[in-house]
C-alpha positions in Angstrom: 8.8 -5.1 5.9 10.2 -5.2 2.1 12.0 -8.9 2.2 12.8 -11.6 0.0 13.1 -13.9 3.5 10.3 -16.7 2.8 10.5 -18.2 6.6 10.4 -14.8 7.8 7.4 -13.9 6.4 5.9 -17.1 7.0 6.4 -16.2 11.2 6.1 -12.9 11.1 3.7 -11.0 9.1 0.2 -12.0 9.4 -0.2 -9.8 5.7 1.1 -9.8 2.2 0.7 -7.1 -0.7 2.1 -8.8 -3.3 2.3 -6.0 -6.9 1.3 -7.6 -9.8 -0.2 -6.6 -13.4 -0.2 -3.0 -12.7 -2.7 -4.2 -9.3 -2.1 -4.2 -5.6 -3.5 -7.9 -4.3 -3.9 -8.1 -0.4 -4.2 -11.3 1.1 -4.6 -11.6 4.9 -2.4 -14.3 5.8 1.4 -15.5 6.6 3.6 -15.9 3.2 1.9 -19.9 2.8 -1.3 -18.7 3.2 -0.3 -15.9 0.4 0.8 -18.8 -1.7 -2.2 -20.5 -1.9 -4.2 -17.3 -2.4 -2.1 -16.5 -5.4 -2.4 -20.1 -7.1 -6.1 -19.6 -6.7 -6.3 -15.9 -8.5 -3.9 -17.1 -10.5 -6.2 -20.2 -11.6 -9.4 -18.4 -11.5 -8.0 -15.8 -14.0 -7.1 -18.5 -15.9 -10.0 -20.1 -16.3 -11.3 -16.3 -16.5 -9.6 -14.9 -20.3 -10.5 -19.3 -20.9 -14.6 -18.3 -20.9 -13.5 -15.2 -22.5 -12.1 -16.4 -25.5 -14.6 -18.9 -26.3 -16.9 -16.5 -25.8 -15.3 -14.6 -27.7 -15.1 -16.8 -30.7 -18.1 -17.5 -31.1 -19.2 -14.3 -31.2 -16.3 -13.9 -33.9 -17.8 -16.5 -36.0 -21.1 -14.6 -35.7 -19.6 -11.1 -37.1 -18.4 -13.0 -39.8 -21.9 -14.7 -40.5 -24.2 -11.9 -39.8 -22.0 -8.5 -41.3 -26.4 -6.8 -41.9 -26.1 -7.3 -38.2 -23.7 -4.7 -37.6 -26.5 -2.0 -37.1 -30.1 -1.6 -36.1 -31.2 -3.9 -32.4 -28.2 -6.0 -32.9 -25.6 -3.3 -32.0 -25.5 -4.3 -28.5 -24.1 -7.3 -29.7 -21.3 -5.9 -31.9 -20.2 -3.8 -28.1 -20.0 -6.7 -26.5 -18.1 -7.9 -27.9 -16.0 -5.6 -28.6 -15.6 -5.4 -24.8 -14.7 -9.2 -25.0 -12.4 -8.5 -27.6 -10.9 -6.0 -24.7 -10.9 -8.3 -21.7 -9.4 -11.0 -24.0 -5.9 -8.5 -24.3 -6.0 -8.7 -20.3 -3.4 -11.8 -20.4 -1.3 -12.4 -17.5 2.3 -11.3 -17.9 3.7 -14.7 -16.3 7.5 -14.2 -16.9 9.4 -16.2 -15.9 13.6 -16.4 -16.0 14.0 -19.9 -18.0 17.5 -21.3 -16.7 19.0 -23.7 -19.3 22.5 -23.2 -19.7 24.2 -26.1 -19.6 27.9 -26.8 -17.0 30.8 -27.5 -19.2 32.0 -31.3 -17.4 33.7 -32.3 -15.0 36.4 -34.1 -13.8 36.9 -36.1 -10.3 39.2 -34.3 -8.9 37.1 -30.5 -7.9 39.7 -29.1 -4.6 41.7 -30.2 -1.8 42.5 -28.3 0.8 45.2 -29.2 3.6 45.8 -27.6 7.0 45.2 -24.1 5.6 45.5 -21.2 7.2 44.9 -17.6 6.9 44.8 -14.5 8.8 44.8 -10.5 8.6 47.1 -9.6 11.3 45.4 -11.0 14.7 42.9 -11.7 13.4 41.9 -15.9 11.8 39.9 -16.5 9.5 41.0 -20.5 8.7 43.5 -22.6 11.1 44.8 -25.6 9.2 41.4 -26.3 7.8 41.5 -29.3 5.3 38.5 -30.6 3.1 38.7 -33.2 -0.1 35.4 -31.5 -1.9 33.5 -34.2 -3.5 31.6 -34.1 -7.6 28.6 -32.9 -7.3 28.6 -31.7 -3.6 26.5 -28.5 -2.6 27.3 -26.7 0.6 26.0 -24.0 2.4 28.5 -21.1 4.1 27.2 -20.0 7.8 28.8 -17.7 10.1 28.2 -14.2 11.1 29.0 -11.0 9.4 33.1 -10.8 9.2 34.0 -14.6 10.1 35.8 -14.7 6.7 32.5 -15.7 4.3 33.5 -13.8 1.7 37.1 -14.3 1.8 36.8 -17.8 2.1 35.6 -18.3 -1.3 37.5 -15.7 -3.4 40.4 -18.1 -1.8 39.1 -20.9 -3.6 38.9 -19.1 -6.6 42.8 -17.5 -6.3 41.4 -14.3 -5.9 42.4 -14.4 -2.1 46.3 -15.3 -1.0 46.8 -18.2 2.2 49.3 -18.0 4.4 50.4 -22.1 4.8 49.4 -25.6 4.0 48.0 -26.7 0.5 45.1 -25.7 -2.0 44.9 -27.4 -5.0 42.5 -27.3 -7.8 41.0 -29.1 -10.3 41.8 -28.8 -13.7 38.7 -28.9 -15.2 37.1 -26.9 -12.8 35.4 -23.9 -14.2 34.0 -21.6 -11.4 31.2 -19.8 -11.9 30.9 -16.7 -9.8 28.2 -14.9 -8.5 28.9 -12.4 -5.9 27.8 -9.2 -3.7 30.3 -6.4 -5.3 28.7 -8.0 -8.8 30.4 -8.1 -11.9 32.2 -4.8 -13.8 30.4 -3.8 -16.9 30.7 -1.0 -18.9 28.3 1.3 -17.6 28.3 3.2 -21.2 27.9 0.0 -22.7 23.9 -1.2 -23.9 23.1 -5.1 -21.6 23.0 -6.1 -25.5 26.6 -5.2 -26.3 27.7 -6.6 -22.8 26.3 -9.9 -23.8 27.6 -9.9 -27.5 31.6 -9.1 -25.6 31.4 -12.3 -24.0 29.7 -14.7 -26.4 28.1 -14.1 -29.5 26.6 -18.7 -29.2 25.1 -19.7 -25.8 25.1 -23.4 -25.4 21.6 -24.6 -23.7 21.6 -28.1 -22.2 19.7 -29.3 -24.6 23.1 -29.5 -26.5 21.5 -26.0 -29.1 22.7 -23.4 -29.7 20.8 -19.5 -29.1 22.1 -15.7 -29.7 22.1 -13.1 -26.8 19.4 -11.4 -27.3 17.0 -14.7 -27.3 19.4 -16.2 -24.3 18.5 -12.7 -22.7 14.6 -12.9 -23.3 14.6 -15.9 -21.2 16.4 -13.9 -18.5 12.9 -11.2 -18.5 15.1 -8.0 -20.8 12.7 -7.0 -24.0 13.9 -6.6 -27.0 14.1 -2.5 -26.5 15.4 -3.6 -22.3 18.6 -5.2 -24.2 19.1 -0.9 -25.9 19.5 -0.1 -22.3 22.5 1.2 -20.9 24.3 -0.1 -18.4 24.2 2.8 -15.8 20.2 2.7 -16.6 19.7 -1.2 -15.1 17.6 -1.2 -11.7 19.1 -3.5 -8.3 17.4 -6.1 -10.1 18.1 -5.8 -13.7 21.6 -6.0 -12.8 21.2 -9.0 -10.7 19.5 -10.8 -13.6 21.8 -9.2 -15.8 24.6 -10.5 -13.7 23.4 -14.0 -13.2 22.8 -14.2 -17.0 26.3 -13.5 -18.0 27.7 -16.1 -15.4 25.5 -18.9 -16.5 26.2 -18.1 -20.0 30.2 -19.4 -19.6 28.8 -22.8 -18.5 30.5 -23.1 -15.5 30.5 -26.4 -14.1 31.8 -24.8 -10.2 29.3 -22.0 -9.3 29.8 -20.0 -6.3 27.0 -17.9 -4.9 28.1 -14.7 -2.4 24.7 -13.5 -0.9 22.5 -14.4 -4.4 19.0 -13.6 -2.4 19.8 -10.3 -2.1 17.9 -8.4 -5.2 16.6 -11.5 -6.7 12.4 -11.4 -6.2 10.9 -15.0 -4.9 9.9 -15.9 -8.2 12.9 -16.0 -9.6 14.5 -17.1 -6.4 12.3 -20.1 -7.3 13.5 -20.6 -10.7 16.3 -20.8 -9.7 16.4 -23.2 -6.3 14.7 -25.7 -9.3 18.0 -25.2 -11.8 20.3 -25.3 -8.8 18.5 -28.8 -8.0 19.1 -30.5 -11.1 22.8 -28.0 -11.1 25.2 -31.6 -12.0 28.3 -29.7 -11.3 29.2 -28.3 -7.7 27.5 -25.6 -5.6 28.6 -23.3 -2.5 26.4 -20.6 -2.3 26.8 -18.3 0.6 23.1 -17.1 2.0 21.0 -15.2 5.4 18.5 -17.1 3.0 17.4 -20.1 5.1 14.9 -21.2 3.2 17.5 -20.8 0.2 19.7 -23.0 2.6 17.7 -25.8 3.2 16.2 -25.7 -0.5 20.3 -26.6 -1.7 22.5 -27.4 0.2 23.1 -30.9 1.2 25.5 -30.3 4.7 26.6 -26.5 5.8 30.1 -25.5 6.0 29.8 -23.2 10.4 32.1 -21.0 10.3 32.6 -19.7 13.9 35.0 -17.4 13.9 38.6 -17.9 15.0 39.8 -20.1 12.1 37.5 -22.7 12.9 35.2 -24.2 10.7 32.5 -27.0 11.6 31.4 -29.4 9.0 27.4 -30.2 10.0 25.8 -32.9 8.6 22.8 -31.9 7.4 20.1 -28.6 6.5 20.9 -25.5 8.2 17.3 -25.8 10.0 18.8 -29.2 11.2 21.8 -26.8 11.9 19.7 -24.2 13.3 17.5 -26.9 16.0 20.8 -28.9 17.0 22.2 -25.0 18.0 19.0 -23.7 19.9 19.0 -27.5 22.0 22.4 -26.8 23.0 22.1 -23.1 23.8 18.7 -24.8 26.0 20.9 -28.0 27.7 23.8 -25.2 28.5 21.9 -23.0 29.9 19.6 -25.6 32.0 23.6 -27.1 32.8 24.7 -23.5 34.3 21.2 -22.6 36.6 22.2 -25.2 39.5 25.6 -23.6 39.5 24.0 -19.9 39.2 21.9 -21.3 42.2 24.7 -22.2 44.3 26.7 -18.7 43.7 24.6 -16.6 44.2 23.0 -18.5 47.2 27.0 -18.5 48.3 27.5 -14.7 47.1 24.4 -12.9 47.9 23.7 -12.9 51.3 20.4 -13.1 52.4 18.0 -10.1 53.5 15.1 -10.1 56.5 11.8 -10.5 55.4 9.1 -8.2 57.3 7.9 -10.3 59.8 11.6 -11.0 61.2 12.5 -7.3 61.1 9.6 -6.5 63.0 11.1 -10.0 65.8 14.2 -8.5 65.2 13.3 -5.0 67.1 11.0 -5.9 69.0 13.9 -8.5 70.4 15.7 -5.7 71.0 13.0 -3.6 73.0 12.7 -6.8 74.7 16.2 -7.9 75.7 16.5 -4.6 77.4 13.4 -5.1 79.6 14.5 -8.8 80.4 18.5 -7.0 81.2 16.8 -4.0 83.5 14.7 -6.8 85.8 17.7 -8.9 85.3 19.9 -5.9 86.8 17.4 -5.7 89.4 16.8 -8.5 90.7 20.9 -8.5 91.2 20.6 -5.9 92.9 18.1 -7.3 95.4 20.2 -10.6 95.7 23.5 -7.5 97.2 21.1 -5.8 99.3 21.0 -8.6 101.5 17.2 -8.4 102.1 15.6 -12.2 102.3 12.1 -10.9 102.4 10.4 -12.5 99.2 13.8 -14.7 97.8 12.5 -17.5 97.0 10.2 -16.2 94.8 12.8 -13.5 93.5 15.0 -16.0 92.8 12.7 -18.2 91.2 12.0 -14.9 88.4 15.3 -14.7 88.2 16.8 -17.7 87.1 13.5 -17.5 84.4 14.7 -14.1 82.9 18.8 -14.7 82.8 16.9 -18.3 80.6 14.2 -15.7 78.7 17.8 -13.5 77.8 19.1 -16.1 76.7 16.5 -17.8 74.7 16.3 -13.7 74.0 20.1 -12.9 72.8 20.3 -16.3 70.3 17.2 -15.3 68.4 18.6 -11.1 68.2 22.5 -13.0 67.1 20.7 -15.5 64.2 18.2 -12.5 62.7 21.1 -9.6 62.9 23.8 -12.0 61.3 20.3 -12.2 58.8 20.5 -8.3 58.0 24.0 -7.9 58.2 
């Protein structure tokens, strides 16, 4: 599988393959093990490069002092020097995104919703939704596909009308919207030109300004990449460009709709750190449990039919509570289901009962014949063995009553 879901990788995968520096690295274990092994590998590589450079520096001094050593017996040392020089160039390409765009000031009033309703035909998205958003809040939105998560955040920005209620947004709020659809860039424009069309100067957190070319380099766009036409960008490059454009406009309220779909894991980690320190407000719609746990203070659970539940905790805490509630509900239903099934489903005879039932039919038939014979004897007026046959008649009648009663019990079970 290829996935950016770190919890999924950690719980499911037993082997991780990383593509890095034009090489394949394989780790036996889950994602947590991979992270540890990767850190160890990078540290070992960095130590090796440092050792090679120290040796190279000493050899460089020898080469500079001994020009006559370029021939004869010292040729092996010259060859070793050239090999070290080549190895020293194998520097890890550990370029990472640098997210330092500044957020504009935000006032005390963010947005306030009072009894907001929204539906599409018979499908309700919101029913009497009320909420007052506080400065600095970071909310995750979860729910099944189709419950209206994207519609909710479009309504927040005024991109989608609501049916009734009140929805007021503060005057100082400046939205930055990273959506699944992405910003509509002109595919025939170059990357650098698309950014320059928005701003010729970008302000960073420290208050200093940089040019678009320097800014794009922070998002891993080399000077050559900046000259690419947008239509030639990969999916990941388009996502990085979109993220760069969203942040360069200094939003104080970030709305991220599935930001983890195309960003690599390293970039996601950097984005998580940036959002953790972000002084504005954040709403995140995501299926990435790790990302939600790292960012969201609490969770809006869109349960469908217009119901939005505010859960005061992380996504993992919400899932743990939901799973616990499901287990309790299932356990509470078990006795009812057992009683209902006992009442509704007739019991079936066991093998032993069925054999007993068949035997009873034969015994009852034999006893009935014997009873009939005894009755015929008594009707004939014959007095021979009368006392003995009278005693046997009582025994036969008693046995017959007993056998017939048992036969009736078993016949009700098998009916």
